[in-house]
N, C-alpha and C positions, 0 to 999 in steps of 0.2 A: 504494500500500500504506500501511497505517497504521504508525506507529512500532512498535507492539506486534508487528505481523506481521513487520516487518523484523528486529527483535531476536530473534524466534523462529525465523528462517530461518538456520541456522548449520551445516548439514552440509558446506558447501563451505569452511569456515574451517580454517586450519591449527592454530589454538589457540582456547581458549575466549574468549568475550567478557569484557571486564573486569567485575569485580564492583562497581566504583564506579559512581556515577550518571553518565550521559553529560552532556556540556556543550553541544554545538552540533548543530544540524540544518542540512543543506545539500543541494543537488542539483547534480550534475555532469552537464550535459546536452549533447547533440549533440557528442560527443567524437571528435576525430580523433587517432589514435595513429600516430606514425611511429617506427620502431625501426631502430637500426643496431647491428651487431656491430662492436666497436671493439678497439683494441690495449690490452692491460692496462697496458703501460708508460705510455701517455698518460693513462689514467684515474687511475692511482695518483698523478699529480701534482695531482689535483683533489679527491680524497676524503681526509678527515681520517684519520690513522693509527689513531684509535680505532674506526673502522668497517672491517669486512672486506668487500671487494668480492665480491658474489655472482656465481657463474658458472653458465651453462647449458652443459652438456657441455664444460666447460673454457674457455668463452669469456664475456667480459663484454659487456654491452649498455648502450646509452643510448637513451632514448625522449623524443621531443618530443610533448607532449600539449596540444592546443589545444581548449578547450571553453568552455562558458558556465556560470558559477557562478550559481545562482539560489536564492532563498529562504533564504539563510544567516541564522541567527538563534541567539541563546542559548536554552537549554532553555525558559525561562519567559517569553519575550518573542516578539511577532510579528515577522515579517520586514518590512523597510522597503525597498521596491524601489530607491530611488535609491542606497542603499548595498549592499543585499544581492544585487543582480543586476549582474553584470559579466562581460566576457570575460576569460579567463585562458589563459596559455601557460606551461607549465613544461617544463624540460629536466631529466630525472632519470636517475639510474642506480640499480643494484640492489645492496643491501648487506645485511650481517648484523650483528647485535649480540647477543651471547649466544646464546640459543636461538630468536631471532626474526629473520625476514627482512622487509625493507621497502624503501623507496626513500629516496634522498638527492637533494635538489634542487641541481643545478648552477646553475640560473637559474629565477626565477619572476617573471612579469610580469602585471599587471592593467591593464585598459583604463579604469579609473575612478580618478582621483587621490585622492579622499576615501576610497574603499574600500581603496586601497593603504595609506594612512596608518593606517587603523584596523586592518586585517588584520595589517600588520606590527607594530604596537604590541602587539596582543593575543597574537599567536602567536609573535613574534620570528622569523618566517620572513623571508627576504631579499626581500620584495616590492619591485618598482619599477614605475613607471608607463611604459606604452608606448601609443602611439596605435593603436587597433585598430578593425577593421571586419570584419563577417562577414555573409554571406548563406547560403542553404541549402547551396551547394556551393562556397563561397569563403571564405577566411580570410586576412586581411592584418594585419600589425603592423609598427610602426617605432619604434625606440628611438634617439633622437638621441645620448644620452649615451654609449652603448656601440656605436653604429653597427650595431645589430642590425636585420635586415630579414627578414620572413617573408611570402611571397605564395604561397598555395596555391589551386589549382583542382582539384577532385576529383569523382569519381562514386561514389556509394554503391551497393554491390552487394547480394548476397543474404545472408540470415542464415547464420551459421556453425552448422550443425546439430551438428557434431562438432568440438570444439576439439582441436588438437594439444597436446602437452606444452608446447611453446614458447608457444603462444597463452595458455595459463593462466599460465605462469611470468611472462610480460611484463605481464599485466593484473591478476591477483589478488594484491594486496598490501594487508596490513591493519595496517601500521605505517609511520611516517615518522620518520626520524632526521635531525636538523639540528644543526650545531655552532654554538656561540657562543664568546665568549672564555673562558668559565669552565666550560662544560658541553656535553654532548650532550643535546639535548632529544628525547624520544621521544613520539610522538603515536600513540594507538591509534584505529583507525577500524573501521566495520562497514557493509557494504551487501550486498545480494544479489549473486550472481554477475553479472558484466558480460554483458549480452546483446550479442553481437558480430555485425557484418556485415563482409563484405569491402569493401575500399576501393581504388579505382584512382586514382593520381595522374595528372592530365591536364597540369598545368603546375606547376612549383615553383621558387621562389627562396628559398633558405635560406642566410642570410648572418649568422653569429654569429662574428665574428672571434676571440673568445677560445676558441672551440671548433672552429676550422676543421679540426683534425686528427681530429675525431670525427664531423663531419656532412658528408655528401655530398649532391648534389642529389636523388638517388633513394635512399630508404631500403631496407633489406633486407627489411622486413616492414611491413605496414600493417593497421590495423583501424579500424572506425567503430562507435560505440555511440550509441543514442538517449539513454542516460544511466542513472544510478543515484541513488537517495535515500541519503544518507550520514549516519550517526550518528558523532559524534566525541567523544572524551574530551579533557580538558585535558592540557597537556604535563606530562611527568614529567622532571625533571632527573636525568641520569645523570652521575656524576663522570667527568672526563676522566682 
């Protein structure tokens, strides 16, 4: 799709697209979603008090999303693949701030050292480098500093013709909130609705010691998507 077509596809959004000019284009491709229902008491230890934890039918969730970032670029510049293309894993939960719902990253990793530095510097998101490798139905990652390990083997199933309310709640998020020492940064994004497939986990090793009370070997829900083209706006600082 062209950027104009993406920006004009808005019926699925919970609020209007920002009126300001967008800042970045990027693609989130071949995405694996693993979701867990978790204990609110454990999650409250990890989410800043300025953000309200979002609940689905009274329960909080966390998701591990493993995908390939591609063609990321500023609005008026071309993509440069040695920097713009890299594998990424984020561990996120679901939050509210004011009248907007979004995600909050508990962890965010990239498989390219230079991309990590640039993305972290520009976005102020807590990027860190992990050694990653992926094939069509396999994704692996290792971070020596935190002793984090992910090894997944999976089978991609059929397209989801009808999404449940939970499917939509877990995937359709158009804001990101992240804390710094002085502020909560809010990022607005836009893309078409995620085209989802079923996903079956054939083998999994998920070892994130800092989050061992949140993650179990088998998630409660899974999805796969070929990906979306994403339009992003620059961060907005909200007072703590």
